C-alpha positions as CSV (number, residue, x, y, z in Angstrom):
1,M,-30.4,-65.5,-28.4
2,K,-26.9,-65.6,-26.9
3,A,-27.7,-62.5,-24.9
4,L,-30.9,-64.0,-23.5
5,E,-29.0,-67.2,-22.5
6,E,-26.4,-65.0,-20.8
7,L,-29.1,-63.3,-18.8
8,K,-30.6,-66.6,-17.8
9,K,-27.3,-67.7,-16.2
10,H,-27.9,-65.0,-13.6
11,L,-31.4,-66.0,-12.7
12,K,-32.2,-68.5,-9.9
13,P,-35.4,-70.3,-9.2
14,G,-37.3,-68.9,-6.2
15,Q,-35.9,-65.4,-6.6
16,V,-37.8,-62.2,-7.2
17,Y,-36.2,-59.6,-9.5
18,R,-36.8,-56.0,-10.3
19,R,-36.5,-54.9,-13.9
20,S,-33.9,-52.3,-12.9
21,G,-31.8,-55.0,-11.3
22,L,-31.6,-57.0,-14.5
23,T,-30.3,-54.2,-16.7
24,Q,-26.7,-55.1,-15.6
25,W,-26.9,-58.4,-17.5
26,S,-29.0,-57.3,-20.5
27,N,-28.7,-54.6,-23.1
28,A,-32.3,-55.1,-24.2
29,V,-34.0,-55.8,-20.9
30,D,-37.6,-55.2,-21.9
31,R,-37.4,-57.5,-24.9
32,H,-35.6,-60.2,-22.9
33,L,-38.2,-59.9,-20.1
34,K,-41.0,-60.3,-22.6
35,Q,-39.4,-63.4,-24.0
36,L,-38.7,-64.9,-20.5
37,V,-42.3,-64.3,-19.5
38,E,-43.6,-65.8,-22.8
39,E,-41.5,-69.0,-22.4
40,K,-42.6,-69.1,-18.7
41,T,-39.1,-68.8,-17.2
42,L,-40.3,-65.7,-15.4
43,Q,-43.7,-64.6,-14.1
44,K,-44.7,-61.0,-14.0
45,L,-45.9,-60.1,-10.5
46,S,-46.5,-56.4,-10.8
47,Q,-45.1,-53.4,-12.7
48,G,-41.3,-54.0,-12.9
49,L,-41.4,-57.1,-10.6
50,Y,-40.7,-60.6,-11.8
51,Y,-40.4,-64.1,-10.3
52,Y,-38.5,-67.2,-11.3
53,P,-40.9,-69.9,-10.2
54,V,-39.8,-73.0,-8.4
55,K,-41.3,-76.1,-10.0
56,A,-43.0,-78.7,-7.8
57,S,-45.0,-81.8,-8.5
58,F,-48.3,-79.8,-8.2
59,G,-47.1,-76.8,-10.3
60,S,-45.2,-73.6,-9.5
61,V,-44.5,-72.6,-5.9
62,P,-45.5,-69.0,-5.3
63,P,-42.7,-66.6,-4.2
64,E,-42.0,-66.1,-0.5
65,D,-43.6,-63.0,0.9
66,E,-40.3,-61.8,2.3
67,K,-38.6,-62.0,-1.1
68,L,-41.5,-60.3,-2.8
69,V,-41.5,-57.4,-0.3
70,R,-37.7,-57.0,-0.3
71,A,-37.6,-56.7,-4.1
72,F,-40.6,-54.3,-4.1
73,L,-39.1,-52.0,-1.5
74,K,-35.5,-52.5,-2.6
75,S,-34.8,-52.8,1.1
76,S,-34.7,-55.4,3.9
77,E,-35.8,-52.9,6.5
78,F,-39.4,-53.9,7.0
79,L,-41.5,-56.1,9.3
80,L,-44.2,-58.5,7.8
81,N,-47.2,-59.0,10.0
82,S,-50.7,-60.4,9.6
83,P,-53.9,-59.7,11.6
84,N,-54.3,-63.5,11.6
85,L,-51.4,-63.7,14.1
86,Y,-53.5,-62.0,16.7
87,N,-55.5,-65.3,16.9
88,S,-52.5,-66.9,18.5
89,L,-52.6,-64.6,21.5
90,G,-55.7,-66.2,23.0
91,V,-57.8,-63.0,23.2
92,G,-60.8,-64.2,21.4
93,T,-59.9,-63.0,17.9
94,T,-60.8,-65.7,15.3
95,Q,-61.3,-63.8,12.0
96,L,-59.1,-64.6,9.1
97,Y,-57.9,-61.7,7.0
98,N,-56.7,-61.8,3.4
99,K,-53.8,-59.3,3.7
100,K,-50.4,-58.9,5.0
101,V,-49.3,-55.7,6.8
102,V,-45.8,-54.4,6.0
103,Y,-44.3,-51.9,8.4
104,N,-41.6,-50.0,6.5
105,H,-39.9,-46.6,6.0
106,K,-40.6,-46.2,2.2
107,R,-44.1,-47.0,1.0
108,H,-47.7,-46.5,2.1
109,G,-50.9,-48.0,0.7
110,L,-52.4,-51.2,-0.6
111,F,-50.4,-53.0,-3.3
112,M,-51.2,-56.2,-5.2
113,L,-48.0,-58.3,-5.5
114,G,-48.1,-61.7,-7.0
115,G,-51.8,-61.9,-6.6
116,K,-51.7,-61.1,-2.9
117,V,-52.7,-57.8,-1.1
118,F,-50.0,-56.2,1.0
119,D,-50.9,-53.2,3.2
120,F,-47.8,-51.1,3.4
121,R,-47.7,-48.8,6.4
122,L,-45.0,-46.1,7.0
123,K,-43.7,-46.4,10.6
124,H,-40.7,-44.8,12.2
125,K,-40.0,-47.7,14.5
126,F,-40.7,-51.4,14.4
127,P,-38.8,-54.4,15.7
128,K,-36.6,-56.6,13.5
129,D,-38.7,-59.7,14.4
130,L,-42.2,-60.3,15.6
131,S,-42.6,-61.0,19.3
132,R,-45.6,-61.8,21.5
133,E,-45.2,-58.4,23.2
134,F,-45.1,-56.6,19.9
135,L,-48.3,-58.5,18.7
136,F,-50.2,-57.3,21.8
137,V,-49.1,-53.7,21.2
138,D,-49.9,-54.0,17.5
139,L,-53.3,-55.4,18.3
140,L,-54.0,-52.5,20.7
141,N,-52.8,-50.0,18.0
142,N,-55.1,-51.6,15.4
143,L,-58.1,-52.5,17.6
144,N,-60.5,-50.3,15.4
145,E,-59.8,-52.5,12.4
146,L,-61.0,-55.7,14.0
147,A,-64.2,-57.4,13.0
148,E,-64.7,-58.8,16.5
149,E,-66.6,-57.2,19.4
150,R,-64.0,-54.7,20.7
151,E,-65.0,-54.6,24.4
152,D,-64.7,-58.4,24.7
153,V,-61.3,-58.5,23.0
154,L,-60.1,-55.5,25.1
155,R,-61.1,-57.3,28.3
156,K,-59.2,-60.4,27.3
157,I,-56.1,-58.4,26.1
158,K,-56.0,-56.8,29.5
159,E,-56.0,-60.2,31.3
160,K,-53.3,-61.6,29.0
161,V,-51.1,-58.5,29.0
162,L,-51.0,-58.5,32.8
163,E,-49.7,-62.2,32.7
164,E,-46.8,-61.2,30.4
165,P,-43.3,-60.4,31.9
166,E,-43.8,-56.7,32.9
167,A,-40.4,-55.4,31.8
168,Q,-40.7,-56.8,28.3
169,M,-44.2,-55.5,27.9
170,K,-43.2,-52.0,29.1
171,R,-40.3,-52.0,26.6
172,A,-42.6,-53.0,23.7
173,V,-45.3,-50.4,24.8
174,N,-42.8,-47.6,25.1
175,A,-41.2,-48.4,21.8
176,Y,-44.1,-49.2,19.6
177,A,-47.5,-48.2,21.1
178,G,-49.6,-45.3,19.9
179,E,-50.9,-42.8,22.5
180,R,-54.2,-44.6,23.1
181,A,-52.6,-48.0,23.5
182,K,-49.9,-46.5,25.9
183,T,-52.6,-44.9,28.0
184,L,-54.6,-48.1,28.3
185,F,-51.6,-50.2,29.2
186,F,-50.3,-47.9,31.9
187,Q,-53.8,-47.5,33.3
188,W,-54.0,-51.4,33.5
189,M,-50.6,-51.5,35.2
190,S,-51.6,-48.9,37.8
191,E,-54.9,-50.7,38.5
192,E,-53.0,-54.0,38.9
193,S,-50.5,-52.5,41.4
194,L,-53.4,-50.8,43.3
195,A,-55.2,-54.2,43.5
196,H,-52.1,-55.7,45.2
197,V,-51.7,-52.9,47.8
């Protein structure tokens, strides 16, 4: 019992823990984890991943996506994105998607963490933070996955992209766009400059 209490001293509400990270404070980590889950101090999120829930008046607050993904990857080198964010660009996308996309250097595939679906995608390069320019590039890269009518969306993307600061858009396209998206963007740019000749 004393060993379990000792382990509890290191746990903080709102944090996500990996089993392997708790071995430094417990000499019987599996037994202790089982006890902590039974007494509802911890919730099991997936294999080897646990959450210390924050209690609120309406029940337990779910873990933050950032903390969940950081613990799962054992890394803070990732970018969390959602196709729902495309709706903020004003290009006619209105669908709501029930998944988060995680660009990272370690994992690939769909994983269920804490009852949510995360789509992990291996990428060599991605920005530290989401920007409007990156969202446009990402939308172009993932156009095939959209539920909307692609031609309509593409026409609106073109209009909006050409309104963005050119230098910033070029930087984002050169850094993060796939070949198809790059070709489209530079084609739009040259059409635009020809129209102003």
